[in-house]
Residue, then its C-alpha position, 0 to 999 in steps of 0.5 A: m318977141k312979138m314975132a315969136i309969139s305970133l309964130v307959136l300962135s299960128r302953129l297952134i291954130l293950124f294944129l287945132t284946125l287940123t285936129c278938129f278936121a281929122a276928128v270930124s272927118s273920121s267921125t262922119t265917115t263912120t257914122t254916116t253913109l255919104k253918096r253922090h248923085s247928080g252934084f248933090l251930097y247927102s247923108r243917110t240919117r235913118g238906119k237900122c238902129t233908130p227909133q223909127f226903125w224899131s217901130s216899123r217892125r221890120e226886124a224881130w225884137p230881141r227876146m229879152v224885151p218883148q214888144g208888149s213889155t211895159v215901160s215901168n217893167v223895163f225901166g222901173s218905178r221911176a219911169s212909171e211916175r213919168y209915163s203911163s203905167d200901161m204904156t208898152l215899149l212899142e207904144s213908146r217908140a211911136v210917141n211924137e210929142e216934140g218939146n217934151v224931153f221926157k217923152e223924147l228920152l223914152k223914145q231914144a232909150s227904148a231904141a238904145l235898149l233894143n240896140s244893146y240886145a240886138r247889135k254887137g258893138f253897141p256902145y251901151s249895155a242893157w244895164e247901162v241903158k236902164t241905169l242911165t235912163i233912170q238917172g235921166l228922169v230926175s230933171e229936164y236937163a238930165a233928160a235932154r242931155l241923155t237923149r242926145r247921147f242915146s240919139v248919137a249912139n242910135d244914129a251911129c249904130i250899124 
């Protein structure tokens, strides 16, 4: 009986290990570009969809969201309660206050909004980005959670 249980457990552990390995390897191959140079393995983490990319002005912004648009006009009145009423989306991209979850949310949400307009296949529509951002402004926990979701989508975008 003990032998049968240990056999089942070992097969279950093997199955879970292989499943996790397959999931991780498939997600890393689609989200990062790996290159090998002189014995080093590294990944490119700054792509064409990150907040840093959009603040660099290397690509024209989508016409639906001009650079001069204010955060409150784009994300609504709840956003104007958290951020300066005259802060533009371009200015929000350059915000660099570590530890402030609401500023980090704004940074990632702005990039996600631009990506939703500019990148086919981006996982969020513009409407979803705006709605989720408003929902994320309710608490620090919600903001941190949503920031991670937008960050993953922005980093994985091509």
